[in-house]
gemmi code that builds the backbone of each chain (N, CA, C; Angstrom):
import gemmi

chains = {
    "A": [
        ("MET", (6.222, -2.674, 5.645), (6.378, -4.069, 5.209), (6.348, -4.151, 3.684)),
        ("ASP", (7.291, -4.918, 3.122), (7.314, -5.119, 1.675), (6.371, -6.248, 1.305)),
        ("ARG", (5.658, -6.064, 0.177), (4.804, -7.145, -0.315), (5.455, -7.754, -1.550)),
        ("VAL", (5.320, -9.047, -1.674), (5.905, -9.737, -2.819), (4.858, -9.772, -3.934)),
        ("PRO", (5.179, -9.274, -5.144), (4.186, -9.276, -6.222), (3.886, -10.687, -6.742)),
        ("VAL", (2.617, -10.901, -7.106), (2.196, -12.182, -7.685), (1.857, -11.935, -9.150)),
        ("LEU", (2.574, -12.593, -10.066), (2.359, -12.394, -11.499), (1.556, -13.554, -12.076)),
        ("LYS", (0.722, -13.244, -13.091), (-0.062, -14.307, -13.718), (0.428, -14.510, -15.142)),
        ("LEU", (0.691, -15.756, -15.492), (1.111, -16.086, -16.856), (0.274, -17.284, -17.284)),
        ("GLY", (-0.721, -17.039, -18.173), (-1.639, -18.114, -18.529), (-2.372, -18.559, -17.275)),
        ("ASP", (-2.374, -19.866, -17.003), (-3.053, -20.293, -15.775), (-2.067, -20.653, -14.670)),
        ("ILE", (-0.915, -20.002, -14.721), (0.088, -20.189, -13.657), (0.336, -18.851, -12.952)),
        ("LEU", (0.435, -18.902, -11.640), (0.828, -17.712, -10.874), (2.309, -17.841, -10.539)),
        ("ILE", (3.051, -16.765, -10.740), (4.492, -16.800, -10.487), (4.863, -15.760, -9.429)),
        ("VAL", (5.591, -16.227, -8.428), (6.062, -15.349, -7.372), (7.578, -15.464, -7.344)),
        ("SER", (8.248, -14.344, -7.477), (9.706, -14.377, -7.393), (10.122, -13.571, -6.163)),
        ("ILE", (10.712, -14.249, -5.214), (11.074, -13.571, -3.967), (12.442, -12.916, -4.131)),
        ("GLN", (12.452, -11.592, -4.091), (13.683, -10.846, -4.374), (14.176, -10.064, -3.168)),
        ("ILE", (13.459, -10.185, -2.050), (13.842, -9.400, -0.876), (14.131, -10.338, 0.287)),
        ("ASP", (14.819, -9.821, 1.284), (15.055, -10.579, 2.507), (13.744, -10.543, 3.289)),
        ("LEU", (13.052, -11.666, 3.342), (11.668, -11.682, 3.822), (11.537, -11.496, 5.331)),
        ("GLN", (10.680, -10.561, 5.693), (10.256, -10.442, 7.092), (9.111, -11.417, 7.312)),
        ("ASP", (8.907, -11.822, 8.555), (7.851, -12.792, 8.826), (6.471, -12.301, 8.361)),
        ("GLN", (6.202, -11.004, 8.555), (4.890, -10.482, 8.137), (4.698, -10.538, 6.622)),
        ("SER", (5.782, -10.296, 5.871), (5.687, -10.355, 4.407), (5.361, -11.774, 3.969)),
        ("VAL", (5.906, -12.749, 4.699), (5.675, -14.159, 4.392), (4.196, -14.492, 4.598)),
        ("LEU", (3.631, -14.005, 5.710), (2.231, -14.285, 6.003), (1.314, -13.586, 4.997)),
        ("ALA", (1.685, -12.353, 4.602), (0.895, -11.611, 3.619), (0.905, -12.342, 2.283)),
        ("LEU", (2.065, -12.910, 1.938), (2.181, -13.630, 0.667), (1.252, -14.844, 0.643)),
        ("GLN", (1.184, -15.550, 1.781), (0.289, -16.702, 1.879), (-1.151, -16.309, 1.543)),
        ("GLU", (-1.607, -15.212, 2.140), (-2.994, -14.769, 1.922), (-3.189, -14.267, 0.501)),
        ("ASP", (-2.231, -13.474, 0.006), (-2.343, -12.949, -1.362), (-2.451, -14.092, -2.364)),
        ("LEU", (-1.610, -15.121, -2.174), (-1.602, -16.223, -3.126), (-2.903, -17.001, -3.101)),
        ("ALA", (-3.430, -17.264, -1.897), (-4.696, -18.000, -1.794), (-5.800, -17.219, -2.509)),
        ("ASP", (-5.855, -15.899, -2.293), (-6.859, -15.061, -2.962), (-6.709, -15.113, -4.478)),
        ("ARG", (-5.455, -14.998, -4.937), (-5.230, -14.952, -6.388), (-5.518, -16.300, -7.045)),
        ("VAL", (-5.226, -17.404, -6.345), (-5.504, -18.733, -6.917), (-6.999, -18.851, -7.187)),
        ("VAL", (-7.809, -18.421, -6.219), (-9.258, -18.517, -6.375), (-9.752, -17.526, -7.424)),
        ("ALA", (-9.269, -16.282, -7.375), (-9.742, -15.241, -8.288), (-9.402, -15.572, -9.741)),
        ("THR", (-8.252, -16.200, -9.986), (-7.823, -16.449, -11.364), (-8.093, -17.883, -11.812)),
        ("GLY", (-8.442, -18.768, -10.890), (-8.619, -20.173, -11.238), (-7.308, -20.808, -11.691)),
        ("ALA", (-6.206, -20.305, -11.175), (-4.895, -20.817, -11.593), (-4.785, -22.296, -11.242)),
        ("ARG", (-4.061, -23.049, -12.083), (-3.864, -24.476, -11.778), (-2.484, -24.747, -11.226)),
        ("GLY", (-1.649, -23.714, -11.277), (-0.302, -23.918, -10.741), (0.261, -22.654, -10.126)),
        ("VAL", (1.136, -22.844, -9.138), (1.833, -21.723, -8.500), (3.321, -22.040, -8.535)),
        ("ILE", (4.103, -21.090, -9.012), (5.551, -21.279, -9.003), (6.164, -20.235, -8.065)),
        ("ILE", (6.948, -20.696, -7.108), (7.641, -19.774, -6.206), (9.128, -19.847, -6.516)),
        ("ASP", (9.652, -18.757, -7.026), (11.065, -18.703, -7.418), (11.893, -18.163, -6.263)),
        ("ILE", (12.821, -19.000, -5.751), (13.652, -18.558, -4.623), (15.132, -18.449, -5.021)),
        ("THR", (15.350, -18.208, -6.323), (16.724, -18.061, -6.834), (17.516, -17.026, -6.030)),
        ("ALA", (16.852, -15.932, -5.656), (17.556, -14.826, -4.986), (17.563, -14.975, -3.465)),
        ("VAL", (16.958, -16.048, -2.969), (16.841, -16.191, -1.519), (18.099, -16.852, -0.945)),
        ("GLU", (18.766, -16.131, -0.044), (20.046, -16.618, 0.480), (19.894, -17.616, 1.612)),
        ("ILE", (18.829, -17.491, 2.402), (18.599, -18.502, 3.425), (17.111, -18.827, 3.521)),
        ("VAL", (16.814, -20.090, 3.823), (15.458, -20.513, 4.140), (15.530, -21.105, 5.539)),
        ("ASP", (14.940, -20.433, 6.512), (14.934, -20.977, 7.874), (13.633, -21.743, 8.090)),
        ("SER", (13.403, -22.209, 9.318), (12.230, -23.069, 9.523), (10.927, -22.302, 9.294)),
        ("PHE", (10.941, -20.990, 9.549), (9.717, -20.207, 9.339), (9.374, -20.109, 7.847)),
        ("ILE", (10.375, -19.761, 7.037), (10.135, -19.634, 5.596), (9.854, -21.015, 4.998)),
        ("GLY", (10.550, -22.039, 5.496), (10.323, -23.401, 5.020), (8.891, -23.849, 5.282)),
        ("ARG", (8.422, -23.528, 6.492), (7.049, -23.899, 6.835), (6.062, -23.131, 5.961)),
        ("MET", (6.393, -21.865, 5.649), (5.538, -21.063, 4.769), (5.420, -21.719, 3.397)),
        ("LEU", (6.537, -22.244, 2.867), (6.493, -22.888, 1.546), (5.586, -24.117, 1.596)),
        ("ALA", (5.717, -24.902, 2.673), (4.885, -26.102, 2.811), (3.414, -25.717, 2.980)),
        ("THR", (3.148, -24.639, 3.726), (1.761, -24.204, 3.943), (1.136, -23.704, 2.651)),
        ("ILE", (1.900, -22.921, 1.886), (1.387, -22.425, 0.604), (1.042, -23.606, -0.306)),
        ("ALA", (1.920, -24.612, -0.321), (1.663, -25.783, -1.171), (0.377, -26.485, -0.735)),
        ("ALA", (0.181, -26.613, 0.588), (-1.014, -27.298, 1.094), (-2.284, -26.490, 0.801)),
        ("ILE", (-2.220, -25.172, 1.000), (-3.396, -24.322, 0.746), (-3.754, -24.366, -0.740)),
        ("SER", (-2.719, -24.230, -1.603), (-2.975, -24.229, -3.043), (-3.603, -25.545, -3.480)),
        ("ARG", (-3.111, -26.656, -2.909), (-3.644, -27.964, -3.290), (-5.122, -28.048, -2.961)),
        ("MET", (-5.503, -27.480, -1.813), (-6.927, -27.480, -1.452), (-7.733, -26.629, -2.406)),
        ("LEU", (-7.074, -25.659, -3.014), (-7.766, -24.765, -3.945), (-7.513, -25.216, -5.386)),
        ("ASP", (-7.139, -26.471, -5.563), (-6.985, -27.095, -6.877), (-5.829, -26.527, -7.703)),
        ("ALA", (-4.745, -26.167, -7.036), (-3.557, -25.716, -7.774), (-2.331, -26.403, -7.177)),
        ("GLU", (-1.388, -26.767, -8.032), (-0.148, -27.378, -7.563), (0.938, -26.317, -7.401)),
        ("THR", (1.793, -26.478, -6.409), (2.870, -25.516, -6.172), (4.225, -26.154, -6.465)),
        ("VAL", (5.061, -25.404, -7.157), (6.427, -25.857, -7.398), (7.382, -24.757, -6.932)),
        ("VAL", (8.342, -25.124, -6.096), (9.365, -24.183, -5.651), (10.566, -24.354, -6.577)),
        ("VAL", (11.006, -23.277, -7.191), (12.122, -23.391, -8.140), (13.306, -22.519, -7.729)),
        ("GLY", (14.494, -22.936, -8.164), (15.688, -22.112, -8.015), (16.374, -22.181, -6.665)),
        ("MET", (16.140, -23.263, -5.910), (16.799, -23.329, -4.601), (18.318, -23.444, -4.774)),
        ("ARG", (19.051, -22.624, -4.011), (20.513, -22.672, -4.073), (21.017, -23.943, -3.387)),
        ("PRO", (22.134, -24.503, -3.865), (22.666, -25.717, -3.235), (22.911, -25.542, -1.738)),
        ("ALA", (23.483, -24.389, -1.340), (23.787, -24.171, 0.080), (22.499, -24.136, 0.912)),
        ("VAL", (21.425, -23.631, 0.308), (20.136, -23.581, 1.014), (19.592, -24.992, 1.203)),
        ("ALA", (19.723, -25.831, 0.164), (19.242, -27.214, 0.258), (19.999, -27.967, 1.350)),
        ("ILE", (21.322, -27.816, 1.374), (22.154, -28.502, 2.371), (21.737, -28.066, 3.779)),
        ("THR", (21.576, -26.750, 3.950), (21.229, -26.202, 5.262), (19.847, -26.667, 5.719)),
        ("LEU", (18.886, -26.680, 4.795), (17.519, -27.092, 5.149), (17.479, -28.527, 5.648)),
        ("VAL", (18.208, -29.415, 4.955), (18.212, -30.825, 5.343), (18.862, -30.980, 6.718)),
        ("GLU", (19.969, -30.254, 6.948), (20.650, -30.342, 8.237), (19.778, -29.764, 9.358)),
        ("LEU", (19.044, -28.734, 9.040), (18.127, -28.123, 10.004), (17.034, -29.119, 10.408)),
        ("GLY", (16.745, -30.050, 9.509), (15.735, -31.064, 9.810), (14.452, -30.867, 9.031)),
        ("LEU", (14.526, -30.014, 8.019), (13.338, -29.681, 7.236), (13.575, -30.138, 5.804)),
        ("SER", (12.938, -31.249, 5.403), (13.201, -31.727, 4.044), (12.078, -31.350, 3.082)),
        ("LEU", (11.085, -30.589, 3.556), (10.006, -30.083, 2.708), (9.355, -31.198, 1.887)),
        ("GLY", (9.047, -32.316, 2.567), (8.497, -33.481, 1.889), (7.279, -33.197, 1.020)),
        ("GLY", (6.407, -32.307, 1.450), (5.168, -32.082, 0.703), (5.276, -31.047, -0.397)),
        ("VAL", (6.487, -30.544, -0.625), (6.638, -29.459, -1.599), (7.375, -29.958, -2.839)),
        ("ARG", (6.766, -29.752, -4.004), (7.450, -30.121, -5.244), (8.499, -29.068, -5.562)),
        ("THR", (9.630, -29.504, -6.123), (10.674, -28.555, -6.502), (11.114, -28.823, -7.934)),
        ("ALA", (11.651, -27.794, -8.569), (12.279, -27.939, -9.873), (13.503, -27.033, -9.864)),
        ("LEU", (14.482, -27.355, -10.708), (15.737, -26.609, -10.630), (15.590, -25.163, -11.075)),
        ("ASN", (14.712, -24.919, -12.075), (14.548, -23.538, -12.535), (13.116, -23.319, -13.021)),
        ("LEU", (12.846, -22.084, -13.394), (11.491, -21.696, -13.808), (10.991, -22.537, -14.978)),
        ("GLU", (11.865, -22.748, -15.965), (11.498, -23.495, -17.162), (11.057, -24.924, -16.791)),
        ("LYS", (11.852, -25.565, -15.909), (11.512, -26.934, -15.501), (10.273, -26.948, -14.621)),
        ("GLY", (10.070, -25.870, -13.870), (8.872, -25.766, -13.043), (7.619, -25.718, -13.889)),
        ("VAL", (7.666, -24.918, -14.956), (6.518, -24.815, -15.866), (6.276, -26.170, -16.528)),
        ("ALA", (7.360, -26.832, -16.951), (7.227, -28.142, -17.596), (6.597, -29.145, -16.631)),
        ("LEU", (6.993, -29.091, -15.367), (6.449, -30.015, -14.359), (4.953, -29.782, -14.187)),
        ("LEU", (4.550, -28.506, -14.125), (3.120, -28.194, -13.967), (2.324, -28.675, -15.172)),
        ("ASN", (2.874, -28.487, -16.380), (2.188, -28.950, -17.582), (2.038, -30.470, -17.562)),
        ("HIS", (3.099, -31.131, -17.101), (3.094, -32.591, -17.025), (2.024, -33.055, -16.025)),
        ("LEU", (1.981, -32.397, -14.858), (1.008, -32.770, -13.828), (-0.413, -32.585, -14.344)),
        ("ASP", (-0.614, -31.476, -15.052), (-1.930, -31.162, -15.570), (-2.360, -32.218, -16.580)),
        ("GLY", (-1.418, -32.632, -17.451), (-1.697, -33.665, -18.440), (-2.088, -34.961, -17.754)),
        ("ALA", (-1.365, -35.313, -16.685), (-1.631, -36.551, -15.958), (-3.022, -36.520, -15.341)),
        ("GLN", (-3.422, -35.336, -14.838), (-4.745, -35.229, -14.236), (-5.843, -35.442, -15.281)),
        ("ILE", (-5.606, -34.892, -16.485), (-6.614, -35.035, -17.542), (-6.767, -36.508, -17.919)),
        ("VAL", (-5.633, -37.214, -18.031), (-5.672, -38.637, -18.370), (-6.448, -39.408, -17.296)),
        ("THR", (-6.165, -39.101, -16.024), (-6.848, -39.788, -14.927), (-8.352, -39.542, -15.006)),
        ("ALA", (-8.715, -38.290, -15.298), (-10.128, -37.936, -15.344), (-10.852, -38.665, -16.478)),
        ("ALA", (-10.134, -38.927, -17.585), (-10.757, -39.549, -18.744), (-10.962, -41.055, -18.539)),
        ("GLN", (-10.196, -41.638, -17.611), (-10.276, -43.101, -17.454), (-11.583, -43.552, -16.785)),
    ],
    "B": [
        ("MET", (43.221, -9.973, 17.275), (42.300, -8.910, 17.655), (40.863, -9.418, 17.564)),
        ("THR", (40.083, -9.018, 18.506), (38.683, -9.438, 18.513), (37.788, -8.243, 18.184)),
        ("THR", (36.943, -8.443, 17.223), (36.000, -7.366, 16.898), (34.598, -7.842, 17.195)),
        ("PHE", (33.753, -6.952, 17.608), (32.378, -7.374, 17.815), (31.364, -6.268, 17.568)),
        ("ASP", (30.156, -6.701, 17.495), (29.041, -5.881, 17.064), (27.854, -6.307, 17.933)),
        ("GLU", (27.078, -5.369, 18.429), (25.897, -5.752, 19.214), (24.637, -5.171, 18.600)),
        ("LEU", (23.628, -6.011, 18.485), (22.378, -5.568, 17.866), (21.192, -5.937, 18.749)),
        ("PRO", (20.194, -5.051, 18.818), (18.983, -5.399, 19.550), (18.079, -6.290, 18.689)),
        ("ILE", (17.269, -7.109, 19.334), (16.261, -7.908, 18.617), (14.912, -7.546, 19.232)),
        ("LYS", (14.230, -6.593, 18.617), (12.972, -6.121, 19.203), (11.792, -6.265, 18.255)),
        ("SER", (12.073, -6.517, 16.969), (10.980, -6.630, 15.997), (11.415, -7.577, 14.886)),
        ("ASN", (10.444, -7.892, 14.009), (10.754, -8.771, 12.884), (11.810, -8.177, 11.963)),
        ("SER", (11.807, -6.832, 11.841), (12.802, -6.235, 10.948), (14.203, -6.357, 11.563)),
        ("ASP", (14.285, -6.434, 12.910), (15.591, -6.659, 13.540), (16.126, -8.053, 13.207)),
        ("VAL", (15.218, -9.030, 13.067), (15.659, -10.388, 12.716), (16.339, -10.354, 11.340)),
        ("VAL", (15.748, -9.586, 10.424), (16.341, -9.441, 9.093), (17.711, -8.759, 9.196)),
        ("LEU", (17.801, -7.725, 10.036), (19.080, -7.022, 10.235), (20.153, -7.937, 10.820)),
        ("VAL", (19.749, -8.760, 11.791), (20.687, -9.703, 12.398), (21.246, -10.627, 11.308)),
        ("ARG", (20.348, -11.147, 10.458), (20.795, -12.034, 9.374), (21.832, -11.327, 8.507)),
        ("GLN", (21.561, -10.043, 8.163), (22.469, -9.314, 7.274), (23.825, -9.076, 7.942)),
        ("HIS", (23.815, -8.705, 9.229), (25.085, -8.466, 9.925), (25.880, -9.764, 10.084)),
        ("VAL", (25.176, -10.855, 10.390), (25.858, -12.141, 10.548), (26.464, -12.579, 9.211)),
        ("ARG", (25.730, -12.332, 8.133), (26.256, -12.687, 6.805), (27.555, -11.934, 6.540)),
        ("THR", (27.552, -10.628, 6.793), (28.755, -9.814, 6.553), (29.925, -10.329, 7.378)),
        ("ALA", (29.670, -10.627, 8.664), (30.733, -11.116, 9.543), (31.239, -12.481, 9.068)),
        ("ALA", (30.307, -13.337, 8.590), (30.688, -14.678, 8.129), (31.598, -14.588, 6.915)),
        ("VAL", (31.336, -13.610, 6.058), (32.192, -13.397, 4.888), (33.560, -12.914, 5.356)),
        ("ASP", (33.593, -11.981, 6.331), (34.860, -11.454, 6.868), (35.725, -12.562, 7.462)),
        ("VAL", (35.072, -13.505, 8.159), (35.806, -14.590, 8.813), (36.372, -15.565, 7.777)),
        ("GLY", (35.767, -15.595, 6.599), (36.235, -16.489, 5.551), (35.512, -17.822, 5.530)),
        ("LEU", (34.286, -17.851, 6.066), (33.498, -19.089, 6.012), (33.121, -19.402, 4.567)),
        ("SER", (33.032, -20.693, 4.240), (32.597, -21.098, 2.901), (31.141, -20.691, 2.716)),
        ("LEU", (30.682, -20.705, 1.465), (29.304, -20.288, 1.187), (28.296, -21.148, 1.956)),
        ("VAL", (28.546, -22.462, 2.002), (27.628, -23.354, 2.718), (27.635, -23.021, 4.217)),
        ("ASP", (28.843, -22.794, 4.766), (28.923, -22.473, 6.199), (28.325, -21.102, 6.508)),
        ("GLN", (28.476, -20.155, 5.590), (27.808, -18.851, 5.760), (26.307, -19.058, 5.852)),
        ("THR", (25.783, -19.859, 4.916), (24.345, -20.094, 4.865), (23.868, -20.772, 6.148)),
        ("LYS", (24.662, -21.742, 6.645), (24.279, -22.450, 7.873), (24.246, -21.506, 9.062)),
        ("VAL", (25.276, -20.673, 9.214), (25.339, -19.832, 10.408), (24.291, -18.707, 10.336)),
        ("VAL", (24.013, -18.210, 9.136), (22.982, -17.173, 9.008), (21.606, -17.780, 9.318)),
        ("THR", (21.388, -19.019, 8.869), (20.112, -19.688, 9.146), (19.961, -19.918, 10.652)),
        ("ALA", (21.038, -20.377, 11.310), (20.989, -20.582, 12.762), (20.703, -19.260, 13.470)),
        ("ALA", (21.340, -18.179, 13.002), (21.125, -16.855, 13.608), (19.669, -16.435, 13.462)),
        ("SER", (19.079, -16.725, 12.308), (17.686, -16.365, 12.067), (16.762, -17.112, 13.037)),
        ("GLU", (17.036, -18.405, 13.230), (16.227, -19.207, 14.163), (16.342, -18.657, 15.585)),
        ("LEU", (17.588, -18.389, 16.017), (17.812, -17.987, 17.408), (17.293, -16.573, 17.667)),
        ("ALA", (17.416, -15.695, 16.671), (16.890, -14.331, 16.829), (15.364, -14.377, 16.926)),
        ("ARG", (14.746, -15.213, 16.095), (13.285, -15.307, 16.142), (12.842, -15.898, 17.483)),
        ("ASN", (13.585, -16.897, 17.967), (13.260, -17.472, 19.283), (13.265, -16.404, 20.363)),
        ("ALA", (14.301, -15.547, 20.357), (14.398, -14.492, 21.376), (13.175, -13.590, 21.298)),
        ("LEU", (12.742, -13.316, 20.072), (11.595, -12.428, 19.867), (10.288, -13.096, 20.306)),
        ("VAL", (10.094, -14.349, 19.876), (8.824, -15.042, 20.116), (8.677, -15.456, 21.583)),
        ("TYR", (9.756, -16.005, 22.169), (9.633, -16.589, 23.508), (9.962, -15.609, 24.629)),
        ("ALA", (10.782, -14.586, 24.317), (11.205, -13.676, 25.385), (10.755, -12.240, 25.116)),
        ("GLY", (10.074, -12.019, 23.987), (9.634, -10.671, 23.657), (10.774, -9.778, 23.189)),
        ("GLY", (11.917, -10.375, 22.933), (13.057, -9.610, 22.440), (14.317, -9.928, 23.221)),
        ("GLY", (15.421, -9.418, 22.712), (16.711, -9.674, 23.357), (17.782, -8.962, 22.573)),
        ("GLN", (18.975, -9.516, 22.603), (20.040, -8.917, 21.799), (21.033, -9.982, 21.363)),
        ("VAL", (21.824, -9.610, 20.367), (22.856, -10.532, 19.901), (24.189, -9.800, 19.856)),
        ("ARG", (25.232, -10.526, 20.249), (26.593, -10.007, 20.147), (27.283, -10.860, 19.094)),
        ("ILE", (27.773, -10.195, 18.052), (28.427, -10.891, 16.944), (29.922, -10.649, 17.076)),
        ("GLU", (30.684, -11.726, 17.223), (32.092, -11.575, 17.547), (32.949, -12.426, 16.619)),
        ("ILE", (34.026, -11.854, 16.152), (34.983, -12.639, 15.366), (36.072, -13.106, 16.321)),
        ("VAL", (36.258, -14.423, 16.419), (37.194, -14.980, 17.393), (38.302, -15.751, 16.691)),
        ("ASN", (39.344, -16.059, 17.447), (40.508, -16.719, 16.885), (41.038, -17.688, 17.931)),
        ("ASN", (41.195, -18.965, 17.567), (41.704, -19.928, 18.554), (43.190, -20.212, 18.344)),
        ("GLY", (43.853, -19.329, 17.611), (45.278, -19.507, 17.366), (45.557, -20.185, 16.037)),
        ("ILE", (44.608, -21.021, 15.604), (44.790, -21.740, 14.336), (43.766, -21.247, 13.313)),
        ("ARG", (42.540, -21.120, 13.784), (41.468, -20.758, 12.866), (40.692, -19.555, 13.367)),
        ("LYS", (40.072, -18.866, 12.411), (39.157, -17.795, 12.781), (37.749, -18.373, 12.864)),
        ("GLY", (36.958, -17.760, 13.683), (35.590, -18.239, 13.802), (34.630, -17.102, 14.053)),
        ("LEU", (33.353, -17.423, 13.940), (32.303, -16.439, 14.186), (31.521, -16.916, 15.398)),
        ("ARG", (31.448, -16.055, 16.424), (30.716, -16.429, 17.635), (29.532, -15.494, 17.805)),
        ("LEU", (28.372, -16.090, 18.046), (27.147, -15.304, 18.224), (26.581, -15.611, 19.601)),
        ("ALA", (26.297, -14.576, 20.362), (25.705, -14.779, 21.692), (24.347, -14.095, 21.728)),
        ("PHE", (23.310, -14.906, 21.833), (21.933, -14.388, 21.910), (21.513, -14.386, 23.368)),
        ("SER", (21.132, -13.211, 23.863), (20.711, -13.163, 25.256), (19.346, -12.504, 25.366)),
        ("ASP", (18.587, -12.961, 26.336), (17.294, -12.325, 26.598), (17.007, -12.415, 28.086)),
        ("THR", (16.033, -11.628, 28.522), (15.657, -11.648, 29.940), (14.229, -12.187, 30.064)),
        ("GLY", (13.897, -13.100, 29.170), (12.552, -13.676, 29.144), (12.349, -14.718, 30.238)),
        ("PRO", (11.331, -15.576, 30.065), (10.957, -16.528, 31.110), (11.973, -17.652, 31.344)),
        ("GLY", (12.925, -17.822, 30.425), (13.897, -18.903, 30.606), (13.321, -20.245, 30.171)),
        ("ILE", (14.191, -21.260, 30.135), (13.777, -22.589, 29.666), (13.830, -23.552, 30.854)),
        ("PRO", (12.669, -24.095, 31.290), (12.674, -24.975, 32.454), (13.356, -26.319, 32.197)),
        ("ASP", (13.136, -26.904, 31.023), (13.691, -28.230, 30.739), (14.530, -28.143, 29.466)),
        ("ILE", (15.838, -27.980, 29.627), (16.705, -27.736, 28.464), (16.792, -28.947, 27.521)),
        ("PRO", (16.982, -30.192, 28.040), (17.029, -31.334, 27.110), (15.745, -31.446, 26.268)),
        ("GLN", (14.613, -31.181, 26.901), (13.348, -31.248, 26.157), (13.313, -30.164, 25.072)),
        ("ALA", (13.772, -28.952, 25.420), (13.765, -27.844, 24.462), (14.680, -28.126, 23.274)),
        ("LEU", (15.670, -28.997, 23.484), (16.619, -29.312, 22.409), (16.194, -30.527, 21.597)),
        ("THR", (14.993, -31.031, 21.857), (14.496, -32.196, 21.130), (13.793, -31.748, 19.851)),
        ("ASP", (14.115, -32.413, 18.731), (13.444, -32.120, 17.469), (11.936, -32.237, 17.645)),
        ("GLY", (11.211, -31.250, 17.193), (9.756, -31.335, 17.195), (9.103, -30.805, 18.456)),
        ("TRP", (9.914, -30.504, 19.489), (9.321, -29.964, 20.714), (9.134, -28.465, 20.553)),
        ("THR", (7.919, -27.976, 20.755), (7.684, -26.543, 20.669), (6.608, -26.116, 21.653)),
        ("THR", (6.758, -24.908, 22.193), (5.683, -24.329, 22.986), (5.152, -23.092, 22.264)),
        ("GLY", (5.712, -22.801, 21.100), (5.345, -21.571, 20.401), (4.560, -21.794, 19.125)),
        ("GLY", (4.128, -23.021, 18.868), (3.324, -23.291, 17.678), (4.142, -23.442, 16.408)),
        ("GLY", (5.467, -23.506, 16.539), (6.306, -23.684, 15.347), (6.575, -25.144, 15.083)),
        ("LEU", (7.647, -25.408, 14.342), (7.966, -26.787, 13.976), (8.830, -27.472, 15.026)),
        ("GLY", (9.346, -26.691, 15.978), (10.215, -27.276, 16.996), (11.590, -27.622, 16.466)),
        ("LEU", (12.040, -26.876, 15.453), (13.361, -27.148, 14.879), (14.351, -26.027, 15.156)),
        ("GLY", (13.872, -24.931, 15.729), (14.718, -23.749, 15.924), (15.970, -24.052, 16.718)),
        ("LEU", (15.811, -24.565, 17.936), (16.968, -24.835, 18.798), (17.735, -26.064, 18.337)),
        ("SER", (17.026, -27.174, 18.151), (17.695, -28.424, 17.791), (18.363, -28.299, 16.425)),
        ("GLY", (17.672, -27.649, 15.489), (18.227, -27.479, 14.147), (19.430, -26.546, 14.154)),
        ("SER", (19.339, -25.449, 14.914), (20.477, -24.506, 14.969), (21.710, -25.197, 15.519)),
        ("ARG", (21.498, -26.069, 16.505), (22.633, -26.771, 17.104), (23.380, -27.606, 16.056)),
        ("ARG", (22.605, -28.213, 15.129), (23.251, -29.024, 14.082), (23.993, -28.159, 13.067)),
        ("LEU", (23.597, -26.883, 12.950), (24.175, -26.026, 11.904), (25.484, -25.353, 12.324)),
        ("VAL", (25.845, -25.447, 13.608), (27.059, -24.772, 14.084), (28.047, -25.792, 14.659)),
        ("ASP", (29.278, -25.340, 14.966), (30.289, -26.248, 15.510), (30.192, -26.353, 17.030)),
        ("GLU", (29.902, -25.237, 17.686), (29.788, -25.250, 19.147), (28.480, -24.594, 19.527)),
        ("PHE", (27.832, -25.179, 20.536), (26.514, -24.680, 20.944), (26.433, -24.749, 22.457)),
        ("ASP", (26.195, -23.617, 23.097), (26.109, -23.598, 24.553), (24.833, -22.876, 24.956)),
        ("LEU", (24.047, -23.512, 25.814), (22.772, -22.923, 26.222), (22.737, -22.805, 27.740)),
        ("GLN", (22.568, -21.590, 28.230), (22.417, -21.390, 29.666), (21.085, -20.722, 29.916)),
        ("SER", (20.285, -21.351, 30.755), (18.968, -20.782, 31.024), (18.402, -21.370, 32.303)),
        ("ALA", (17.590, -20.603, 32.975), (16.868, -21.097, 34.138), (15.559, -20.323, 34.207)),
        ("PRO", (14.508, -20.946, 34.758), (13.223, -20.252, 34.824), (13.361, -18.899, 35.529)),
        ("GLY", (12.860, -17.864, 34.877), (12.888, -16.526, 35.463), (14.203, -15.791, 35.300)),
        ("GLU", (15.192, -16.457, 34.710), (16.504, -15.820, 34.606), (16.976, -15.592, 33.175)),
        ("GLY", (16.057, -15.735, 32.245), (16.440, -15.464, 30.862), (17.260, -16.590, 30.256)),
        ("THR", (17.706, -16.348, 29.028), (18.420, -17.383, 28.279), (19.632, -16.759, 27.589)),
        ("LEU", (20.746, -17.496, 27.609), (21.938, -17.078, 26.856), (22.361, -18.265, 25.996)),
        ("ILE", (22.340, -18.053, 24.695), (22.766, -19.116, 23.777), (23.982, -18.608, 23.009)),
        ("THR", (25.087, -19.350, 23.101), (26.304, -18.954, 22.397), (26.645, -20.035, 21.376)),
        ("VAL", (26.797, -19.624, 20.128), (27.150, -20.583, 19.077), (28.418, -20.099, 18.364)),
        ("THR", (29.207, -21.057, 17.895), (30.439, -20.707, 17.171), (30.545, -21.545, 15.906)),
        ("LYS", (30.971, -20.903, 14.837), (31.254, -21.608, 13.583), (32.688, -21.280, 13.200)),
        ("TRP", (33.520, -22.302, 13.033), (34.936, -22.092, 12.695), (35.153, -22.171, 11.200)),
        ("ALA", (36.049, -21.330, 10.705), (36.443, -21.403, 9.288), (37.262, -22.675, 9.096)),
        ("ARG", (37.087, -23.353, 7.941), (37.792, -24.632, 7.730), (39.162, -24.398, 7.114)),
    ],
}
model = gemmi.Model(1)
for chain_id, residues in chains.items():
    chain = gemmi.Chain(chain_id)
    for i, (resn, *xyz) in enumerate(residues, 1):
        res = gemmi.Residue()
        res.name, res.seqid = resn, gemmi.SeqId(i, " ")
        for name, pos in zip(("N", "CA", "C"), xyz):
            atom = gemmi.Atom()
            atom.name, atom.element = name, gemmi.Element(name[0])
            atom.pos, atom.b_iso = gemmi.Position(*pos), 0.0
            res.add_atom(atom)
        chain.add_residue(res)
    model.add_chain(chain)
structure = gemmi.Structure()
structure.add_model(model)
structure.setup_entities()
């Protein structure tokens, strides 16, 4: 089984999926990410799916689960780089990933996380 | 001329292989990128279903021609427990496997033709076709 590497950049964890994911690799990634979020105190997780050719209901559910787990561990998740054909297929499949934040690319994903973090600080100060 | 390919579905790595073979065939047939993505996604759902619900099965990948257009036909067969209530199984959100219940209903939306034959104790045969535009 291939494992997907989790990279740390400042207080963001970055995962770039470059392989055709087997179900077990997906489950391993979920656990690895939860461990790393806690170990590093990361405030954001970015999952880059630029290289991913299809997202089926299993992988889609994994993205939603990772987002939910990270949120419980005080980190926001942004999925970046979804291909247009993947977006069209996901919606037709019936999976609109309502609970998952998305950004068009890595740069916008980082900007979104910074923006969210700023908003949280403002809320906390009020 | 009709060409076809048969693959076993016995493990998670076979599901990945099925996706790759279906992608290659979809490119050969001349499906658009969006249609390739749809049919590969449907294949992934149906292959996983065969694995999860029937403990495995097989897929026949066939390039077909109706005289006007070329198409890709996939036949997933298994000798598992079969589906007792087919309309219920085709309902969005219905699942007995702990998933989202989108595998069958969602795959049906992603292809042009969808045929499901199943009876309790007699396994399941699902045939889907996607035509080139």
